[in-house]
C-alpha positions, -999 to +999 in steps of 0.1 A: +213+091-196+235+065-214+248+071-248+226+062-277+227+061-315+207+090-328+205+076-363+189+044-349+166+064-327+154+085-356+149+055-378+129+037-352+107+068-345+102+072-382+092+035-385+065+041-359+080+031-326+072+053-295+100+076-283+106+057-251+109+023-269+131+038-296+153+055-270+158+022-251+166+003-282+191+029-293+207+028-259+209-010-260+225-009-294+251+017-283+259-005-252+267-034-275+288-012-297+308+000-267+312-036-256+326-047-290+350-018-288+363-030-254+367-065-268+386-052-298+409-033-275+415-065-254+423-085-286+449-059-296+466-062-262+466-100-265+481-097-300+510-075-287+516-099-259+519-128-284+543-108-305+566-104-275+564-141-267+574-149-303+604-126-300+615-141-267+610-176-281+632-168-311+659-155-288+656-186-267+658-209-297+689-191-310+707-194-277+698-231-275+712-237-310+744-218-301+749-238-269+743-271-287+766-260-314+793-252-289+788-286-272+788-309-302+804-291-331+833-271-317+844-297-292+851-322-320+835-351-301+805-370-314 
């Protein structure tokens, strides 16, 4: 049997729904909650990947500026 929200199940039964319908609704709600948890985990992974890209881009830009500085400033030629 899939996981279900016991609080939702109890509330639906108290509101007058049959046990079977309340169980199915609680299982469906728990499935959505699980899905949102997986999506949140995926977003966290993507954010960490973006942070690495920002670090690498900063290193790349620094190296580019150093190379351009070496070419144009330290050579003394315009």
